[in-house]
Steps between C-alpha positions, in 0.01 A plus 500: 500500500675839496166680538429307819852579630459865429166509671624332811805723505289805457267411792792420728680830414191710544426336842858544610495860395189563693630334817827687458324846478261418787775383740740784400218765571408333825856491602544863410195605705595289801861639496361849474271447795795362695695821429230731612578466860845664441361822343617827655629833389825360344346189346180565310256302294700554178819354655303202643357442145846514342640267770233242437536528119878439539431193720240359250758320264644316801157395609407380156832306480413326829145417390585413138487106537178516687349737238601276214351189664179661597457663154568156342247325716239768441565494125460128475198496732285600199569165323403290800165635625407201723838488668470519884837673532359853462 
């Protein structure tokens, strides 16, 4: 029984990590594109990147429950191939 529990936990953790990385990268790119309109001589690309990197933990904190739920659903999806949920 412990082998099955470890296998299920591994699948859910891997799926959650993939969702976390994908959404974090997407959030960073969207935030950086949102900051590009404010570029001028005083505020360059490097400052915009630093600003977006500093906002990233707050964004991840806001999206954390959704990321965990989505990762869990996608991780368990492998065990129910004929489910019409996904």
